[in-house]
N, C-alpha and C positions, 0 to 999 in steps of 0.2 A: 131510924132505929136508934134507940137510946142506949146509953152505956150498959143498961141491964137487960139488953136484947129484947126489949118490948117495942112493938110497932107504935108509931105515932099515927093514930087514925086520922087525925085532922089533916095531916100532910098527904096521906094516901088518897084520901077522899078528894081532895082538891085537885090532884093531877090525874086521875083515872080517865082514859080515853072513852069516847062514845063509840057506839056500834058503827055508826056511819064512818067514823074516822078509821076504824079498823078495816073496813071494806076498802076504803080509798087507799089505804096503805098497801093492800094486796094487789092493786091494779098497777101494771107496768106500762109506761108510755115510751114512745120513740125517743122522746127527750131524755128519759132515764137511761135508755140503752146507749145513746150517743155519749151521754155524760159519763157512763162507766167504762165504755169500751175505747173511746178515742185516746185516752191517756196511754193504756197498755199497747195499743196498736202503734202509736207514734214511737213508743219506746222500742217495740220489736223492729219496726222499719229502720230506725236509727242504728240499732245494733247490727242488723244485717248489713247495712251499707258500710258500717265501720269495719265489720269483719272482712267484707269484700275488698275494701281499700287496703287494709293491712296485709291481706294475702297477696295483693299485687306488688307490694314493695319488699316483702320478705324474700330473700334469696336463700334457697335451701342448698346447703353444701353437704354432700355425702361425706361421711368420715373417711379419712385416708387410711390406706392399708398400713398397718404397722409393720416394722421390720425388726428382725432379730438383733439384739444388741449383745455384742461380745464384751465381756468384762475380763480384763487381764489383771491378774493379781501381781503387784510389784511390791517388793519389800524395800523399804526406805530406812536407811540408818539415820537416826535422828541423834545429832550430837548436841550436847548441851553448850549453849553459847558461852564463850569466854567473857568473863567480866571485863568491861572496858575500864582501864585504870583511870583513876581520877586525875584531872590535870593538876600540875604543880601549882602551888600557891605563888602568885606573882611576888617578885622581890620588891622591897621598898626602894623606890628610886627617888633620890633627892634631886629635885628640879632647881637648877640655878637660873636666876633671872638673867645674869650676864655671863656669857660663855666666851672665853678668849681662845681663838684658834691660832696655833702657831704655824705660820706659813714659811716654808723653806725659801731661801733666797735663790732665785732663778736668774742665771746670767744669760742674757741674750745679746746677740749682735744687732745693734740698731742700724738699719740700713735705710737711708733716705733715697727713695726712687721717685723721681719726678716724672709724671706722665704728662707729656706736653705734645702739642702738634709738632711734627718734625718738618723742618725746612732744610733740605740738604743742599740747596743751591747757594744760600747766602749765610746761613748760620751753622753752628756746629750740629752734627748729627746726633740725635738722641733716640734711643730705642723705646718705642711706645709699646709696652707690654700689655697683654690682656689682663683683665681682672682674674687672678688665679683662683679666687674663691668660687667663681662661677663656672669653672671648667668642669664639664661632665664627661663620663666615658664615651657618650654617644655623640657629643658635639665638639670634643676637644680638638683644637688645632695642634696640640702637642702629642701627635701620634707618630710612633716610629714607622718609617717606611719599611717595606719588606727587607731591604738590604740590611737594616740595622736592628731588626726585631729580635735577633738572637742576643741582644745586649741586656735585656731585662727579663726578670721573672723566670718563667718556665724555660724559655729559649736559652737563657744563660746557663741554667742548671743542666739542661740537656747537652749543651755544647761542652761544658766542663767534663761531664761523664764520658762523652764520646771521644774527645780529643786529648785527654790526659791531664786535665786540670783537677783540682781537688779543693777541699775546704781549707787546706793549708795555703794554697796559692791565693785563694780569695781573701783569707784573713790578712795576708801580706798586702794585697791590693788596698783593702780598706784602711789598714794602718798608714799606708802611703798617702792615700787621699785625705785622711784626717790631718796628717802633717801639712799637706799643701793647703788645706782649708785654714788651718791655724796660722799659717805664715803668708796668707794673702794680704796685700796692702789694702788700706782703707778704701782707696779709689778703685779697687777691683783688679789691680795688676799684681804681678809677682816680680821680685828682683829689686836690686838697688841701682844698677847701672842703666842709665837712660837709653843707651844704644842697644842693649840686649833685652830690655824690659818687654817690648812688644812681642818678640819671638818667644821668650820664656812664658809670657801670659798665654800665647797661643798653644804652646806645648802642654802647659798645665791644664788648660781647658779641654784639650783633646783627651787627656787622661780621664777627666770626669765624664765627658761625652761617651767615651769607649765603655764606661761602666754603666751606661744607660741613664746617667743623671741629666735632668732638665731643670728649668726654672721652677717646676712644680714639685721637685723632690723634697721630701721631708727633711733630710739631713743636709743636703748640699744645694738646695734650691737657690738660696741667696748667693752662694759662692758662684754658681754658674751664671746667674743673672748679672751680677756685678762684673764678671769677666767678659761677658758678651758686650755689655755696655762700654767697657773700657776698650775693647778691640775696635768697636765702632768709632770711639773717640780718637784712637790712634790713627784711623784712616782719614779723619778730618772732614770738613764740609763737603768736599767733592769725592769722598770715599776712595782716595788714591794717593794720600800723602805720606804713607809709610815709606821710608827710604830703604833702599837696598833690596836686592833680589831674594836674599835669605828671609829677611823679616817680612816682606810683603807676601812671599809665598806661604810662610807658616801661618800668618794672620788670616789669609784667605782660605787656607786649608781648614782652620778652626771655625771660621764663620760659615763656610760651606756646610760643614757638619751641623753647626748650630741651626742653620736654616732648615736642613733636612729633618731635624728632630722636632723643631718648633713650628715651622711654617708661619712665623711672624711676618706679616706683609711688609713691614718696613725693612726687615733684614733682606728680603728679596731684592729691593732697590739697591741696598748697600752692596750685596753680593754681586749683582750685575755690573755695577760701576767699578767695583774693585777688580773683578775678573776682566773687565775691559782693559784696564791698565796692564794686567798680567799678560793677557793675550798679545797686546801691542808690544810688550817687552820681550817676546820671543824673537830670537834672531833668525836669520836666513838659514842657519844650520840646524834649526829645530831645537836649539838649546837656550840657555839663559846665562846671564852674567851678573856680577855685583851691580846694584843700582840700575839694572837693565841698560847698562851702557853697551851699545852695539856699534860703537865706532870701530874702524879698522884697528887691529891690534898687531903690532909688528912681530912679536914672538909667534903669532899664529899665521905668519905670512900675509899680513894685511887683512885677514878674515876677522870677523868679530870674535872676541874671546868667548869660549864656551866652557863652562864650569859645571861638571856633572854633579858636584856636591850642591851647588846652588840650584841646578836644574831639578834635582831629585825632589825638593820640597814643592817646586812649582808644578812638576808632573803630578804629584800626589794631590795638589790643589785642583788641577784640571779634572782629575778623576772624581774628586769629591763634589766639585761644582756640577759636573755632568749628572752625577747620581742624585744631587739635590734638586735638579730641574732648572739650573741656571739658563738664562736665555740671552746671554751676552753674544753679540754677533761674532762669528768666527770661532766659536768654542770647539765644535767638532773638527773643524779644519786644523785647529791648533793641536788637538789630540792626535789626529792622523800624522801631522808633521812631527810631533814628539816621538811617535812610534817609528815611523818609516825613515825619518831623516836623522833626528837627534839620537835616538837610542840604538837603532840598528846600523847606522852608518857613521855619524860624527863621533860618537863615544864608544865605538866598538871596533877593535882591531881583529879582522878575520884571520889573519895569519897566526897571531898569538892566541886567538880565541878568548880575548879578555876585554873587559870594559876599561876605558881610559878616563882619567880625570879631565884631561883637556887634549888639544891637538897641537902638533908642531908646525914649523914653518912650511913643511910640505903638505900640510893639511891632513896628515895621517894621525890617527889616534895613538897617543903614547901609552906606554905601559902604565897600568893602574894598580892601586893598592887593593887589598882585600876589602876594604871599606867600600871602594867603588864597585867591586864585583857585586857586593850585596845591594848597593843602591840601584845600580842599573838593572839587576835581575828582578828586584821587587817591583820597580816601576813598570817593567814590561808585564809582569804577572797581574798587577792591579789594572793595567790598561787592556787586559784581555789577550795578551800575547805570551802567556806562560809556556806554551809549547814551541815557541820559535827557537831557531838554532841559537840565537844570541842568549836567550833566557836559560836554555839548557846548558850552554857552555858556562855561563856565570854560576849556575847552581853547582856544576861539577867542580869549578875552581874553589867553591866554598866547602867542599867535602874533602879536600886534600888534608893530610895530617897537619900541615902548617896552619890551616885555617879552622879545622874542626876541633875547637877547644873553647872552654869557658872557665877561666880561672882568674880570680881577682888578683892573685899574687903568684904568678908562675910563668905565664907565657906559653908558647907552643911546645909540645913534647919534643920536637926536633931541635929546639933552640937551646944552646948552652947558656945563654943569658936569660935568666928568669925574670923578665920584665914584660909588662903588659904594653900593648900599643897605646900611644898617647891619646888616641880617640877610640878606645876600646868600647865604651858604651854606645857610641855612635854606630860603630860597625855591628855590634850585637843587636841593636834595635832593628836594623835592616835584616841581619842574618836570621834572626829568630822568625821573622815573618816570611822570609824566603823559604825556609824549610817547611813551615806550616802550609804555605800556599803551594809549594812545589810538590809536596807529597800528600796533599789533602788531609793533613793532620793525622796521617797513619803511616804504617810501615816502620822498618827497623831504623832508618835514618832519623826520622822524626822522633821516635821513641827515645833513641839514644841522646839526641840533642835536648829533648824536653826534660829528661831526667837530670841531665847535666846542668842546664841553665837554671832550672827552678831550685835545685838544691843549693846552688851557689848564691842565688839572689836572696833566698830565705835566710841563709847563713849570714850574709853581709848586711842585712837590713838592721838599722839601729833600733834601740828600744823605743825611741819616740816615733818611729815609722819612716824616717828619712833614709836615703842612701847617699853615699859619697862616691865620687868618681874614683875608680881604681888608681888612676894616675895621680890623684890628689892624696889618697891614703898611702900609696907606695910609689913615691916619685922616683924616676930614674936618676942615676948619678949625675947626668947632665940635664940641666933644666931646658926643656924643649917646649915649644908651643903645643898645647893640647888641652884636654878637658880640665886637667888639674891646675893649669896656669891661665887659661883664657878667661875663666869665670872667677870673679872675686867675691868674697864674702858670702852672703846668702844665695847669690846667683848660682854657685856651684852645686849645692844640694838640691836646689829647685830644678836645675837641668837634669841632674842624675836621677832624682826621684820621679820626675815626669817620664823619662825614658824607661825606667825600670817598671813603673806601673803599666806603661803601654806594652812592654814585653809580656808581663804577667796576664794581660788582658787579651792576648793573641787568640785564645780559644773561641772567643765570641765577638771580637771586634769586627772582623770581616770574615764571612764564611769562605771556605777554601775554593769554591768553584766560581768565584765572582767573575762576571763578564760585563764589559761596558756596553756593548751593543750586540744585537743579534747578527747583523750583516757581516761582521768581521769573521765570526766563527763559521758562518755559512759559506762565505766567499773562499775561505781557506780549506774548505772540505773537512774541517775538524768536527768531531762528534762532541757534543756537550755532555760532560759527565755530571749528572744530577744526583749521584748517589750520596753526596755529602751536603746537600743543601737544606737539610732539616725540614724538608717539605715546603720550602719557600722558593718562589720564582725570582731569581736574582738578576735576570736580564731586564 
């Protein structure tokens, strides 16, 4: 067909089919059927199989039943957020390249402590101290035993409250200890006189130990360490060279307490050797003498001289050594002998019911001063015999009007002469402990004495922390031997300050129900009063 819708006859004529072709076109053959049907059949079969396969893997899940939903209307107050303030602009800081820091001058006591192997047989004894920086609370050898645990921290505060101490008494003690620290000699000793230096060093160290101070103490550690080393040096290579019953007894008393609170192994060896000399120095009458001289003494009827004043320090050393765990042979026998022979018989007059300084030619105890009443009574108390007839008698003697006073410048109320005893502090050192131990830190007698002695000691303490002996400050008309004249120079305030500190530490130094052994109380049928032991087992 052309563009003008007219047929092109030449083209039509050329393609027109014949009759025969038209008939052939009308006939259907099997090939034609197969050719036209096979495709659709294959398609149908394929779709049927596909539908069957899909129906086998599709899991039909019925719709779940819906539940009613409750909607609760809540009103919410919406507050407008406060605007956060803008941070301040940083100030301009001028950075200096070189900054000089002014450091204060710190004054320290340089203490040279040589740690060496100790050879006690041939060379001078030296204390081999542990490395204090490595001491931990769980592995420290410097642990207070139960007997002395009231001396530090909570135990001390509790004892002060319970037995009548106060912040005033403690301040007084600290001032005294600071004065002693400042006046310790470079070699660790105290005092100027060579003959009394060992005893004064022992007394001063006892004052620090009573306050719970050890070589690890922040304030007094080096003071204590130097003093311990010096006492070991005083004893010499064989740990027994200190001359005199007084001096050796006081030195061993201090070293026994030092070992008890430090448990330094080397001190144990020194303690055992030193106590062996002390035990051998005890005489057949259960007492002690100057230089442990036990030869027959004519004024005592040929018996060995027995001096309760000397013996008192040795008895206290026996007690301290036992409590520290000393293993010297014969220690317990020496304690039994001290109690049953020395204190109950040799130095006690049953008729007069008084302790005696010494014995006469007939072997009987002579009349003793108030100082000896206090010394004998305290030693029995510390050795576990505070309820004995002798101890009770001595305590009663100390409660008489002539004895029950504490006045630096006055004397007994019954005396017309207002002068103090020449050994007043020595007596009061023992007497204060006697009343504390005898009345368990309670009762009217103890309260009265406690109020009296603390008031006077606080009043008489100097501004720098020291004390002077009453007989030194207010000497009698006649110069007599005593604290004021026996000790010269710095020795006198060292003696007085040490004893006064020990008196003010009575509340926690030794708890009032101290017993040395169980078997003594059990054997005598006495009941142990544990009401004042602060929860500690003291036996």
